[in-house]
N, C-alpha and C positions, 0 to 999 in steps of 0.2 A: 504494499500500499504505500502510495506517495504522499507527500504533504502538499501537493499542488491541488488547485480547485478551479472550477469554472465560477465566474461571477456573472450573473445575468442581471443587468442593470436597467432601470427605468428612470427616465428624466421627466421633470414636470413640464418641460418644454423641449421638443425634439431639436430645436434650433440651437441648444446648448451642447448637442452631441460633438460637433466639430472641435469645440474647446476642450472637451474631455479627451478626445482622440489626440490632440496635440500634446497633452500632458502624459498620455500613455507611451508616446514615442520617446519620451526622455527618461523613461523608468526601466531599469533592468529586472524589476520585480515582476514585470508582465511579459509572458512568453509570446503570446500573440492575441489579437483581438479582432473583431469584425463588427461593423455596424449592422443592425438587423431590423426588420420591420415586422411587427406582429404584436406579440405580447410584451416584448422587451425592446430596448433600443441599442444595447450594446452587449456583446458576449465576449468576455475576457477570460484568458487562461492565465492564471497567476502561478508563478513559480512556487511561492510559499503561501499557504493560507494561514495568515497570522494577523494580530491586531494592527500591526503597522501597514500591511498591505490593504486590509479592510478600511482602515482610517483614510488611506490615500484615496480609494474609490468613493467613499462616502462624502468626501470633502469636495468632489466635483461640483462646479456651479450647476445648479438645476437638478442635482441628485434628488430622486424621490423614493426609490425602492430598490432593494437587492435580494436576489435568491442565491444562495450559495450551495454549490454541489462539490463535495470533496470527491477527488478522483481516486477510485480504489485501484484501478488498473489503467494506466495510460496507454491506450491504443492509438492515439493520435500520432500519425507519422508526419514527416515533413512534406508539405504540399504547397503549391502556389495556386491561388484562386485566379484562374485565367479568364480572360474576357470572352471566350467561346462558349462558356457554360454559365448556368445560373445555379445558385446553391441555397441550401436550406438546412437549418438546424432543427432536429427533433428533440424535444424534452419529454421523456417518457417516464410515466409512473407505471410500475409493473408489479404483478403478483410475484412475490419472492421465489416461489416454486417454479415459475416460468421464466425468470429473468435471463438465465443463461441460453434457454432455447430461443427467446426473442433475439438476444444479442447475435447468436449464431446465424439465425435466419436473415436478419437484416445485413449482417457482414457478408452473407452469400450473394447479395445483389451487386451487379456490376457497378451501379451508380452510387455505391456507398463508399465514402472516403475513410470513415472510421466510426466505431461504436465503442464507447467507454463506459464501463460500469461506474456509478457514483453513488454517494450517499448524501442525504440531505433532502432538498425539495424534489429531486428526481432520481430515478434509479438507473437510467441509461441516457446518455447524450450521444446523438449521431449527427454525422453531416453527410448530406446527399447532394448529388449534382445531376443535372440534366441540361438539355438544350434550352428549355424555357421553364418558367415558373409554372405554367399550365401543366407541362409534362410531369414536373415533380409533384404537383397536387393530385393529378390523376394516379400516379404511382403510389402515393401515400394512401389515397382512398381505396385503391384496389388490392395493393399488396400488404400494406402495414396495418392499416386500420382494423383489420379483422383477425390479426394474430392472437392466438389463445394467450391469455395472461396479461394483455395491455389493458390497464384500468383506465387511463387517460393519457393524452399527450397534447403538447402545444408544438405548433409549427411556426418558425420564424424564418423568413427569406433574409438572405444576406444581400445587403445593399452596398453599392460602391458609391461613396460620396462624390467622387470625381466625375461620376456620370449623370449626376442630378443637375 
């Protein structure tokens, strides 16, 4: 088990997101991050989940809410989000008895970049890719939504701020 965590952050005003991203770029305590649209505004992977790191995130101008997911097994590999695809994070609450089966099934799909088991607000976090958001949404609806043991999930699309 690692000490790293995913921080899922909401802002009271989405226009404050670029300022937070500027602060993230100057900090080595954050491994990577993505702006997202949906239930959250920012997905951060923190190297260490500790009071200092949490205080840094909650000090962002416009910070409203945070969900913390401690990474149990870090399956996230190095990757670059390229412009030829769209991306979507899934935040999954799962029945404990089915969590490993759900993880294995999602990992078996070609468009899955990673699935990491977590503890905290969600049991699994996955990153999916496809040509369009519509294709991702259809895939989630047809392939993932009906997997045995999924209690609930949230889906947030990755947004590229330089494309807005």
